[in-house]
Backbone as numpy.savetxt, mean C-alpha at the origin, in Angstrom:
# Nx Ny Nz CAx CAy CAz Cx Cy Cz
6.88 -9.91 -2.79 5.76 -9.04 -2.35 6.21 -7.56 -2.35
5.53 -6.76 -3.07 5.89 -5.33 -3.17 5.64 -4.62 -1.84
4.86 -5.24 -0.97 4.55 -4.59 0.32 5.81 -4.47 1.19
6.81 -5.24 0.87 8.04 -5.21 1.67 8.59 -3.79 1.74
8.45 -3.05 0.66 8.95 -1.66 0.65 8.11 -0.75 1.54
6.81 -0.86 1.40 5.95 0.03 2.23 5.36 -0.75 3.39
4.96 -0.08 4.43 4.39 -0.73 5.61 3.03 -1.35 5.30
2.69 -2.44 5.96 1.40 -3.13 5.74 0.25 -2.34 6.31
0.07 -1.11 5.85 -1.04 -0.29 6.38 -2.36 -0.69 5.72
-2.44 -0.59 4.41 -3.67 -0.92 3.69 -3.75 -2.40 3.40
-4.20 -3.19 4.36 -4.30 -4.64 4.14 -5.35 -4.92 3.07
-6.22 -3.96 2.84 -7.28 -4.14 1.83 -6.66 -4.31 0.45
-5.59 -3.55 0.17 -4.95 -3.64 -1.17 -3.48 -4.02 -1.01
-3.15 -5.27 -1.17 -1.76 -5.73 -1.06 -0.92 -5.22 -2.22
-1.57 -4.80 -3.28 -0.82 -4.32 -4.46 -0.95 -2.80 -4.59
-1.09 -2.09 -3.48 -1.26 -0.62 -3.58 0.07 0.05 -3.91
0.03 1.11 -4.61 1.24 1.87 -4.96 1.86 2.54 -3.74
3.06 3.06 -3.86 3.73 3.67 -2.70 3.09 5.04 -2.42
2.30 5.58 -3.29 1.71 6.94 -3.08 0.60 6.87 -2.02
0.53 7.80 -1.15 -0.56 7.81 -0.14 -1.85 8.25 -0.79
-1.78 8.76 -2.01 -3.02 9.20 -2.70 -3.98 8.01 -2.82
-3.49 6.93 -3.34 -4.36 5.74 -3.51 -4.66 5.16 -2.12
-3.68 5.22 -1.24 -3.85 4.65 0.10 -4.95 5.40 0.86
-4.96 6.70 0.74 -5.99 7.49 1.45 -7.37 7.17 0.92
-7.44 6.90 -0.36 -8.77 6.59 -0.92 -9.21 5.22 -0.45
């Protein structure tokens, strides 16, 4: 699971990139 690197903030997208740009959207 790639989420291991980043915190489980966006549960909506488990495959989100490490950039907060996509996360903020």
